[in-house]
N, C-alpha and C positions, 0 to 999 in steps of 0.2 A: 694543896691541892692533894686530893689519896690519890695515889699511885699503887696501894698496894694489889697485886693481882687478887683475881679473885677468880675460885675455882667454880666450875662449874661442869653438872651430870652431862655424861657424855656417851654415845653407844656408837660403836663404832666393828662393824662387817668387815669381815676378814675374808673373802672366799676364798679360800685356799685349790679349792678349783673348779666351783662355778658357782651359780646361786640361779635359786628356782623359789615360786612363792612358798609351796610348803618347807622347803631348808629356811627360809627369814624365819615361818611362823613356829616352827620346832626347837629353832636357835634360840628363840625368844621364851618358849616354855620353860624351855632346859634351862634358864637365866633366874626363872622364879614366877614366873605370871602362870598362874592359878587355870587350873585347865578348864572347872567347872565355872569360874569369872568370862572366860573368852566365849562358852557353850552356852551363857545364859547372854551375851553382848550379840551375838549371834544371830540369838533365834528369830529375829526378824525375815531371816533369809528361809524360814521353814523349818521341816522335820527334816535332820541329820542328827551324825553322833562324829563326836571328836575322838577318834582312836591315837594314843601315842603309846608308842613303844619305845624298848633301848633297842638297837641294833648294832652292830657291830661293821666298820667298812677300816678293811687296813690294818686291823691289829685297834683301830680307835672308836670309842665307846660313843654315840651319839644318841639324841631322841630322832624321833621319826613320828612325823603325823600325817594322817590321810582323814577325809570327810567321808564317812555310811551315806550317802542322800539319798532319799528314798523317796523324794518330790521332783521332779527335772523345774529348772527355772530357765527360761530362754533366755538369752540375751541381751531383749530388748526390754526386759522386767528388770535390769539390774540397777539403773537410776532412779527409776520411781520406789524402789525398795528401797534402797539408801536416804532415798529424801524423805520417806513416809516414816521412816525409823524412829526410834528416841536417842539417836547418837548424839554426840554431842558433833555443834556446829560444824567447828574446826576437822573431825574426822569425818564426818559429810563430803567436806569440802574437798579436800586431799583424797578420798577414793573416789568422787564424781570424776577428780583432774585424772586419777591414774587409768580410770577405766575409759574413757573419753580417748586418752593417748593412745591405748590398746586398741582400741575398735577403729578409730582414724588411721592407725598406720595397718593394721590388718587391710580395710578395705582400699590402701592405696596399692599394698603390694599385689593384692588380689584382683585388684581393678573392678571392684563391683559395690554399688550402695549396698547392698544388703548379706550380712554374715550369714556364715553357713558353717558353725564351728557344733561340734558334741555338745549335746546338751549336759550333760554331768561333768563335762571338762568345763563348760561354762561356769555352773554351778558354784566347781570347785574355785573355780580362778576366782568369784566371789568373795567366797568364806576367806579365802588365803589374803586377798588384797585388803578386806577390812578386818577380817582378825588381824595380821600385822599392823596395823593403825591404832589397834583395839589393846593389843599389846606393848608397844612403844609408849601409848599413852598412859596404861598402867604403871608404866616403870617410869614414872615422871621425870624424862631427861630432858634437857634443854638445848639440845641439838644432835644431829645423827650425823656420822662420816663411814667412809666406804674406802676399801682399796682401789686398789683399779679390779677392775672385773675380768676372769677370766673364761676363757673362750675355745671352743673344740676345732681343730681343722678338717680339713678335708671333706667327705660327705658321709651320709646316713642315707639308709631305706627308709622311704617312708610310702605310704599310697600311690604319690606321684610320679615313685621314682626316685633318682636318687637325687637330695637336696644337701645343700651344703650345713655344714652341723653347725656354724655361727648363721642361724637362717634370718631369712631376710628379713622379717618384723621384728625381730630382736636387733639385728644391726641399725634400722631405722632407730628404732628406741635409746638406744646408747649414741648416737653421734654428739660428739663434743664433750663425752665421755673418755677416761683412760682406757683401754681394753686390750691387755695381753692374751699372745695365743698360746695354749698348749701344745705338747706334741700328740695328740690326741683328739683319734678320728669318734669324736661324741657328744651330742647337742646338750652344751656342759651349763649354759644360761637358758633358761626360757625366756619369754616377752611375758610374762609376769612379773618373772622375780628382776628382770632388767628394766619393766617400766616403775616397780617400787621402789627402787632403790636411786634410778636415776631423778625422782621426783624429789623424795625426801631425804636425800643422803648429800653431801659433799666430799667431793671427792680430796682425795691427801693419802701418800705413803707415807708421810712421816709425821703424824700422831703422836703427839710425846706424852705419857700418862702420867702424869702427878700419882696416882694409885688406880689400881684397878679392883673393883671387889668382887666381880664374880666372871664367869667366864661361857657362854652356852654353845652346845655344838648341835646344830642339825644336819641331819641324814639327809642324804640324796637316796633316790629310790633305788638305784642300782648299784653295784661294786664295780668298779673300774681297775684292773689290774693296774699296781705299781704304785697308787694314787688310794689317797682317803679323801672320797668322796663326801667330803663333810663344809659346814659352811660353820666360822668359830666367830664370835660375837664376844664384846667383852663391852662390861656395863663398869663406868670408872668416873674418874675425876681429872679435868685439867685445868689447865689456865685460862682466860678468857684471851689468852695471845697464841695463835697460833703458829706454827710455821711449817711453810713446805719449800719446794721450789719451784722456780720461774726460768724461762729462757729471755735473756737479755739479747735482744739484738743492737748492732749498730753500726753505724756509715758514717765516715767525713765527707762533704759536701762544700764543694766551694763555685760553683757555676751553674746555679739552680734560678730561674729564677723566683723569691721570695714568693709570690702570689699563688705560685701554683701549689704551696703548701698546702692552704685549706680543704682544698678535696682531695689529697694525700690524704690527711687525718682522718677524713669524712670516712674515706675507703680502709682503712686500715683499722679501726674503731668497728666498721660494719663486718669487716672479716673478723675479729675477737679479738684485736689488742686489747689487754688492759689498759696499758697506757702509752701515750706518743708524746715525744715533747726534745723542744730543740736545746744548742746550750752552744751559746758562740764560740769559737774557738779562734785561734791564730794555727795557719796550718804554713807548708810549706812555702819558702821564698816570701813569708810576711804575709800571705794572703791572709786574706778575713774568710769565716765560711761556717761551716753549722755542724756541729755535731748532733744527727737524727739517733732518737734513742727509743725501742720499741719493747715494750714486755708483754709476754704471752704466756699462757697457762702450761704449751708445750710447741713442740715444734708443727707450724702448719705452711705446708707449701704455698697458702693463696695468700699469706704476708710475703713470703720469699716474692711470688712474682710479680705484687704489685710494687714492690721497692724496686725491681729491676726494671720493670716497665714504665713507673711512675715518677721513677727520677733517673737520676746522670749518674748515680754512683756506679762504680767498676766493679766493688765488691762485698761484703759483709761480714761482719765479726758475732758470732755467734757463743755466748759462754750461760752456762745452768749456775743460777746462783740460789742461794737460802735469801728466804723471807719471813720475816716477823709480820703477824699484821692480828687485827683486832678481830673477834667474833664482830661480825656485823649483819643487819638483818636491813629489811626496805618495809618501810610503811606508808600507805597510803590515806592521805587525812583528806575532807571535804573541807574549804576553808569558804569565806565569804567573797573570794575573787577564785572561786573554782577549786578542782582537786590539785591537790600538790604531793610529791612523793619525797619524803625525809627519810636520809640515810643514817640510821643508830648505829651507834659502836660501843660496845659494852667493855669498861676497864674502870676498875674501881666501882666505888658506890654508887657513882651519879653516870650514867652512860652520856656520852656525848654526841651532839646529833647536825647534822647540816642540810640544808634544805636543796632539793634538785633544781640545778642551774635553767637545764632547758624548761623543766615548767616553769619556774619565773620567766623566763624572756618569752615563751609562748603567754601567760597573760600579759605582759606588759605589751607586746605585739600587739593583742588582741584589744586592748582597754586604752593603750596610749600612754597608761601611766610611769612616771620615773621608774628605774628599774631599782634604784637607791632606795627610793620611798617605799618600794613594792615588796621590795627586802626585810623591810626594816619594822613593817604592819605583819609580814608575815611568821616571824623571829615572833613578835611576841602574842602573836594569837595561838602560835604552836607552843610556847612555853606557859602561855597559859591554859592551855588544856591541858597539857603532857610536863604538870612544874617537878616532874622526877628527871627533869634530862638537862642538860649545860650543854651550851656552847662551845 
């Protein structure tokens, strides 16, 4: 078996102070994405000029980009414009996902079915989103990562009065994402920047480059005293094994009804646990018991509350631990039995795959087929359609 680590081309966003749509695009331009290429690909959105210039932020040189828009675009035209464009399908799909996420959050925050945003700002949002996706496609990266997002504290003045610097829409868009609050009373992360990164990038503060070729610097529109208001973006290569840190939670239990573990597992997974498992142990006074283990991306009070309310434990142990994980992706495939999800792990020249158990279980329950035979049939079908994979 070939176990030689393979290098993959990756993009790594480093929000030194914050992030916005135009900062993302400017940093990618600084990495070498051609301005004329971007402008040509974005022409579907109407009449505009892409203006890129060098600026200085706290002694750091960076690119700043803006769009001079001559034709207003209402937000209800965003998706039709993207759909009718000649952009590749994968860019269209991701752009529409980001747009819909922003619109859904704005409607939720303002409790309205209709958006009332500034039209020029809307067009700028559309161009930032699609421009970032076009630029990333131009760079031909295999995976996108980002460090934790920086957010401002306190309040800022708006037309509606004082509002949190970490605004309501942005907070919704970054649910589940690591956020670090900075001692700065300013809006450091915008809804557009939050929506782009939380859709396309995997958060990690522990990425190890085998090498990086270029560094791009995208400037924010304001100078913030004491901090370089820039987004730094690395283009480099790393192995197909990614290291990060996770939280390991464990507790010993010897007086709980074994039947109750089923619903406990379900609730822990619903709360965001990565793994939940039991290990038989011999405890004090030679009593048989179990060691309950949970792995999480980060501390989550919901998981602690479930453990304290749904088990008989009197205490929980926490420790942060390093882990190495293969780069993974989830593929949905149509089969003669129905759709099924396939998890693909990239390692060596022949990626490994596994079938999603819940899909196999669901098909077996609906059809009455033997789950053993069903799994064998599906494995044969998948390998015949994707011959480059191995089990």
